[in-house]
MDTraj code that builds the backbone (N, CA, C; nanometers):
import mdtraj as md
import numpy as np

residues = "UNK UNK UNK UNK UNK UNK UNK UNK UNK UNK UNK UNK UNK UNK UNK UNK UNK UNK UNK UNK UNK UNK UNK UNK UNK UNK UNK UNK UNK UNK UNK UNK UNK UNK UNK UNK UNK UNK UNK UNK UNK UNK UNK UNK UNK UNK UNK UNK UNK UNK UNK UNK UNK UNK UNK UNK UNK UNK UNK UNK UNK UNK UNK UNK UNK UNK UNK UNK UNK UNK UNK UNK UNK UNK UNK UNK UNK UNK UNK UNK UNK UNK UNK UNK UNK UNK UNK UNK UNK UNK UNK UNK UNK UNK UNK UNK UNK UNK UNK UNK UNK UNK UNK UNK UNK UNK UNK UNK UNK".split()
xyz = np.array([
    [1.9654, 12.2288, 9.0755],
    [2.1095, 12.2315, 9.0671],
    [2.1623, 12.3381, 9.1620],
    [2.2703, 12.3083, 9.2271],
    [2.3289, 12.4031, 9.3217],
    [2.4000, 12.5152, 9.2481],
    [2.3948, 12.6322, 9.3058],
    [2.4617, 12.7488, 9.2508],
    [2.6087, 12.7422, 9.2887],
    [2.6956, 12.7292, 9.1904],
    [2.8393, 12.7175, 9.2182],
    [2.8997, 12.8489, 9.2660],
    [2.8224, 12.9579, 9.2634],
    [2.8709, 13.0873, 9.3113],
    [2.8428, 13.1090, 9.4593],
    [2.7817, 13.0093, 9.5245],
    [2.7572, 13.0207, 9.6680],
    [2.8886, 13.0225, 9.7437],
    [2.8933, 13.0969, 9.8539],
    [3.0127, 13.0902, 9.9384],
    [3.0306, 12.9469, 9.9883],
    [3.1545, 12.9106, 10.0194],
    [3.1859, 12.7735, 10.0599],
    [3.0992, 12.7253, 10.1759],
    [3.0786, 12.8094, 10.2777],
    [2.9989, 12.7673, 10.3927],
    [2.8531, 12.7418, 10.3532],
    [2.7992, 12.8223, 10.2625],
    [2.6608, 12.8027, 10.2170],
    [2.6489, 12.6772, 10.1314],
    [2.7489, 12.6504, 10.0508],
    [2.7505, 12.5298, 9.9691],
    [2.7577, 12.4065, 10.0588],
    [2.8444, 12.4133, 10.1595],
    [2.8567, 12.3033, 10.2551],
    [2.7227, 12.2799, 10.3251],
    [2.6588, 12.3867, 10.3659],
    [2.5303, 12.3755, 10.4343],
    [2.4243, 12.3177, 10.3400],
    [2.4246, 12.3598, 10.2148],
    [2.3264, 12.3123, 10.1176],
    [2.3436, 12.1639, 10.0871],
    [2.4641, 12.1135, 10.0985],
    [2.4904, 11.9727, 10.0703],
    [2.4838, 11.8850, 10.1940],
    [2.5503, 11.9267, 10.2987],
    [2.5670, 11.8410, 10.4155],
    [2.4416, 11.8308, 10.5014],
    [2.3720, 11.9410, 10.5173],
    [2.2526, 11.9391, 10.6019],
    [2.1488, 11.8373, 10.5524],
    [2.1114, 11.8397, 10.4229],
    [2.0148, 11.7396, 10.3764],
    [2.0699, 11.5969, 10.3793],
    [2.1990, 11.5821, 10.3599],
    [2.2596, 11.4491, 10.3652],
    [2.2486, 11.3902, 10.5053],
    [2.2776, 11.4700, 10.6055],
    [2.2650, 11.4232, 10.7442],
    [2.1196, 11.3913, 10.7782],
    [2.0269, 11.4714, 10.7272],
    [1.8849, 11.4435, 10.7489],
    [1.8468, 11.3108, 10.6839],
    [1.8967, 11.2848, 10.5643],
    [1.8693, 11.1576, 10.4965],
    [1.9238, 11.0402, 10.5769],
    [2.0459, 11.0527, 10.6256],
    [2.1023, 10.9461, 10.7083],
    [2.0138, 10.9221, 10.8310],
    [1.9726, 11.0299, 10.8973],
    [1.8843, 11.0162, 11.0138],
    [1.7566, 10.9416, 10.9778],
    [1.6950, 10.9823, 10.8696],
    [1.5685, 10.9227, 10.8267],
    [1.5840, 10.7730, 10.7993],
    [1.6826, 10.7366, 10.7188],
    [1.6973, 10.5966, 10.6792],
    [1.7474, 10.5086, 10.7931],
    [1.8313, 10.5628, 10.8798],
    [1.8728, 10.4837, 10.9959],
    [1.7543, 10.4625, 11.0905],
    [1.6691, 10.5605, 11.1057],
    [1.5509, 10.5466, 11.1899],
    [1.4586, 10.4394, 11.1340],
    [1.4357, 10.4400, 11.0037],
    [1.3510, 10.3372, 10.9414],
    [1.4123, 10.1986, 10.9579],
    [1.5435, 10.1896, 10.9396],
    [1.6120, 10.0612, 10.9537],
    [1.6026, 10.0115, 11.0967],
    [1.6240, 10.1011, 11.1908],
    [1.6157, 10.0662, 11.3318],
    [1.4761, 10.0155, 11.3651],
    [1.3756, 10.0849, 11.3170],
    [1.2370, 10.0451, 11.3423],
    [1.2096, 9.9048, 11.2864],
    [1.2529, 9.8771, 11.1662],
    [1.2328, 9.7451, 11.1067],
    [1.3011, 9.6371, 11.1896],
    [1.4252, 9.6615, 11.2259],
    [1.5024, 9.5604, 11.2991],
    [1.4506, 9.5391, 11.4409],
    [1.3889, 9.6406, 11.4994],
    [1.3349, 9.6292, 11.6353],
    [1.1963, 9.5646, 11.6384],
    [1.1204, 9.5794, 11.5309],
    [0.9804, 9.5364, 11.5345],
    [0.9496, 9.4102, 11.4549],
    [1.0405, 9.3679, 11.3695],
    [1.0143, 9.2523, 11.2848],
    [1.1181, 9.1432, 11.3080],
    [1.0747, 9.0213, 11.2915],
    [1.1684, 8.9090, 11.2919],
    [1.2078, 8.8858, 11.1471],
    [1.3336, 8.9099, 11.1178],
    [1.3831, 8.8949, 10.9813],
    [1.4211, 8.7478, 10.9641],
    [1.3404, 8.6745, 10.8909],
    [1.3525, 8.5284, 10.8844],
    [1.4852, 8.4790, 10.8279],
    [1.5484, 8.5555, 10.7435],
    [1.6719, 8.5098, 10.6805],
    [1.7973, 8.5541, 10.7555],
    [1.7791, 8.6245, 10.8672],
    [1.8910, 8.6611, 10.9541],
    [1.8786, 8.5836, 11.0845],
    [1.9900, 8.5371, 11.1341],
    [1.9861, 8.4766, 11.2677],
    [1.9567, 8.5880, 11.3676],
    [1.9123, 8.5497, 11.4857],
    [1.8870, 8.6492, 11.5899],
    [2.0109, 8.7311, 11.6202],
    [2.1249, 8.6641, 11.6202],
    [2.2517, 8.7326, 11.6466],
    [2.2853, 8.8314, 11.5347],
    [2.2640, 8.7904, 11.4108],
    [2.2934, 8.8785, 11.2971],
    [2.2015, 9.0002, 11.2979],
    [2.0748, 8.9787, 11.3319],
    [1.9807, 9.0905, 11.3385],
    [2.0183, 9.1854, 11.4511],
    [2.0544, 9.1313, 11.5657],
    [2.0969, 9.2141, 11.6789],
    [2.2234, 9.2925, 11.6461],
    [2.3156, 9.2278, 11.5774],
    [2.4398, 9.2933, 11.5377],
    [2.4116, 9.4086, 11.4417],
    [2.3254, 9.3839, 11.3428],
    [2.2916, 9.4894, 11.2470],
    [2.2227, 9.6051, 11.3190],
    [2.1314, 9.5747, 11.4093],
    [2.0642, 9.6797, 11.4858],
    [2.1642, 9.7597, 11.5687],
    [2.2584, 9.6931, 11.6312],
    [2.3605, 9.7628, 11.7113],
    [2.4438, 9.8554, 11.6235],
    [2.4776, 9.8091, 11.5032],
    [2.5548, 9.8951, 11.4123],
    [2.4731, 10.0141, 11.3656],
    [2.3437, 9.9939, 11.3435],
    [2.2562, 10.1050, 11.3048],
    [2.2462, 10.2055, 11.4190],
    [2.2281, 10.1569, 11.5418],
    [2.2195, 10.2463, 11.6582],
    [2.3485, 10.3269, 11.6749],
    [2.4626, 10.2613, 11.6558],
    [2.5922, 10.3304, 11.6649],
    [2.6017, 10.4389, 11.5575],
    [2.5602, 10.4050, 11.4360],
    [2.5648, 10.5030, 11.3268],
    [2.4706, 10.6196, 11.3551],
    [2.3541, 10.5913, 11.4143],
    [2.2616, 10.6989, 11.4501],
    [2.3273, 10.7961, 11.5481],
    [2.4003, 10.7422, 11.6444],
    [2.4697, 10.8284, 11.7408],
    [2.5771, 10.9111, 11.6705],
    [2.6493, 10.8485, 11.5801],
    [2.7553, 10.9199, 11.5076],
    [2.6972, 11.0309, 11.4208],
    [2.5895, 11.0014, 11.3500],
    [2.5247, 11.1029, 11.2663],
    [2.4716, 11.2158, 11.3546],
    [2.4122, 11.1799, 11.4675],
    [2.3626, 11.2821, 11.5603],
    [2.4736, 11.3734, 11.6102],
    [2.5878, 11.3140, 11.6419],
    [2.7022, 11.3940, 11.6884],
    [2.7536, 11.4844, 11.5764],
    [2.7613, 11.4307, 11.4556],
    [2.8077, 11.5112, 11.3417],
    [2.7116, 11.6264, 11.3144],
    [2.5829, 11.5975, 11.3229],
    [2.4823, 11.7011, 11.3000],
    [2.4898, 11.8086, 11.4077],
    [2.5066, 11.7683, 11.5334],
    [2.5178, 11.8640, 11.6430],
    [2.6402, 11.9535, 11.6254],
    [2.7517, 11.8939, 11.5871],
    [2.8735, 11.9717, 11.5638],
    [2.8549, 12.0675, 11.4473],
    [2.7925, 12.0184, 11.3416],
    [2.7664, 12.1016, 11.2244],
    [2.6796, 12.2213, 11.2623],
    [2.5747, 12.1957, 11.3396],
    [2.4841, 12.3037, 11.3812],
    [2.5505, 12.3986, 11.4809],
    [2.6297, 12.3429, 11.5727],
    [2.6956, 12.4261, 11.6739],
    [2.7968, 12.5217, 11.6120],
    [2.8521, 12.4844, 11.4990],
    [2.9511, 12.5701, 11.4327],
    [2.8886, 12.6548, 11.3230],
    [2.7562, 12.6536, 11.3155],
    [2.6889, 12.7337, 11.2134],
    [2.7185, 12.6851, 11.0724],
    [2.7400, 12.5569, 11.0580],
    [2.7664, 12.5003, 10.9255],
    [2.9075, 12.5230, 10.8761],
    [2.9992, 12.5518, 10.9672],
    [3.1379, 12.5808, 10.9281],
    [3.2272, 12.4572, 10.9274],
    [3.1748, 12.3430, 10.9736],
    [3.2541, 12.2214, 10.9834],
    [3.1978, 12.1180, 10.8877],
    [3.2855, 12.0590, 10.8084],
    [3.2446, 11.9535, 10.7171],
    [3.2699, 11.8172, 10.7781],
    [3.2429, 11.7146, 10.6997],
    [3.2666, 11.5768, 10.7420],
    [3.3496, 11.5087, 10.6341],
    [3.4535, 11.4417, 10.6777],
    [3.5391, 11.3692, 10.5844],
    [3.4595, 11.2609, 10.5132],
    [3.4892, 11.2416, 10.3866],
    [3.4252, 11.1355, 10.3092],
    [3.4490, 11.0004, 10.3750],
    [3.5647, 10.9827, 10.4348],
    [3.5968, 10.8564, 10.5025],
    [3.4993, 10.8283, 10.6172],
    [3.4424, 10.9316, 10.6767],
    [3.3435, 10.9126, 10.7835],
    [3.2062, 10.8813, 10.7257],
    [3.1761, 10.9348, 10.6082],
    [3.0460, 10.9133, 10.5456],
    [3.0325, 10.7746, 10.4825],
    [3.1408, 10.7219, 10.4314],
    [3.1343, 10.5954, 10.3577],
    [3.0838, 10.4776, 10.4416],
    [3.1272, 10.4600, 10.5659],
    [3.0717, 10.3491, 10.6450],
    [2.9206, 10.3631, 10.6659],
    [2.8723, 10.4857, 10.6821],
    [2.7284, 10.5071, 10.6967],
    [2.6565, 10.4667, 10.5683],
    [2.7131, 10.5077, 10.4570],
    [2.6528, 10.4753, 10.3278],
    [2.6499, 10.3235, 10.3060],
    [2.7589, 10.2567, 10.3376],
    [2.7647, 10.1109, 10.3220],
    [2.6651, 10.0416, 10.4137],
    [2.6526, 10.0909, 10.5357],
    [2.5572, 10.0328, 10.6297],
    [2.4143, 10.0519, 10.5795],
    [2.3842, 10.1696, 10.5261],
    [2.2508, 10.1913, 10.4721],
    [2.2231, 10.1004, 10.3536],
    [2.3233, 10.0806, 10.2682],
    [2.3056, 9.9894, 10.1549],
    [2.2738, 9.8487, 10.2049],
    [2.3419, 9.8065, 10.3099],
    [2.3152, 9.6756, 10.3698],
    [2.1717, 9.6705, 10.4251],
    [2.1309, 9.7762, 10.4918],
    [1.9953, 9.7818, 10.5479],
    [1.8904, 9.7815, 10.4369],
    [1.9158, 9.8536, 10.3289],
    [1.8209, 9.8561, 10.2177],
    [1.8059, 9.7173, 10.1561],
    [1.9168, 9.6446, 10.1464],
    [1.9101, 9.5087, 10.0920],
    [1.8269, 9.4188, 10.1830],
    [1.8489, 9.4282, 10.3123],
    [1.7721, 9.3486, 10.4081],
    [1.6242, 9.3860, 10.3978],
    [1.5952, 9.5138, 10.3938],
    [1.4568, 9.5600, 10.3866],
    [1.3896, 9.5133, 10.2578],
    [1.4574, 9.5267, 10.1462],
    [1.4001, 9.4848, 10.0179],
    [1.3719, 9.3346, 10.0179],
    [1.4658, 9.2574, 10.0686],
    [1.4465, 9.1124, 10.0744],
    [1.3312, 9.0779, 10.1686],
    [1.3236, 9.1458, 10.2818],
    [1.2167, 9.1220, 10.3773],
    [1.0816, 9.1577, 10.3165],
    [1.0708, 9.2732, 10.2532],
    [0.9443, 9.3170, 10.1923],
    [0.9035, 9.2222, 10.0801],
    [1.0000, 9.1765, 10.0030],
    [0.9719, 9.0811, 9.8964],
    [0.9165, 8.9510, 9.9547],
    [0.9762, 8.9044, 10.0617],
    [0.9320, 8.7816, 10.1282],
    [0.7903, 8.8007, 10.1844],
    [0.7642, 8.9200, 10.2400],
    [0.6316, 8.9469, 10.2977],
    [0.5227, 8.9436, 10.1906],
    [0.5532, 8.9935, 10.0717],
    [0.4520, 8.9989, 9.9673],
    [0.4289, 8.8624, 9.9022],
    [0.5265, 8.7749, 9.9078],
    [0.5129, 8.6399, 9.8512],
    [0.5949, 8.5419, 9.9307],
    [0.5491, 8.5045, 10.0514],
    [0.6269, 8.4111, 10.1338],
    [0.6486, 8.2781, 10.0612],
    [0.7624, 8.2131, 10.0895],
    [0.7884, 8.0840, 10.0259],
    [0.6748, 7.9862, 10.0551],
    [0.6403, 7.9074, 9.9542],
    [0.5361, 7.8075, 9.9705],
    [0.3986, 7.8566, 9.9298],
    [0.3885, 7.9830, 9.8890],
    [0.2580, 8.0357, 9.8447],
    [0.2565, 8.0530, 9.6964],
])
top = md.Topology()
chain = top.add_chain()
for i, resn in enumerate(residues, 1):
    res = top.add_residue(resn, chain, resSeq=i)
    for name in ("N", "CA", "C"):
        top.add_atom(name, md.element.get_by_symbol(name[0]), res)
traj = md.Trajectory(xyz[None], top)
């Protein structure tokens, strides 16, 4: 549990830094899946579109992280900026779960 007596900048750093790392990690995994696997239930165009959105989000997260680090953790990120990333990750997790499920028991087996 976070210490509520932390100064605001330390609290921001304790929350935002790991969140940005999580976004980086999951977008990287999603990107890897979309680049290396043929997702049978997505058209080629849909898969390319999802990959492009993941790549764009990776750039945005990278820029936010760079700004956060350059200011010594003094700059936050609006929730409105985080929500599209969260929604995109939820979409990627659904695709990944469906793909992994299909891999473990392909139709017709």
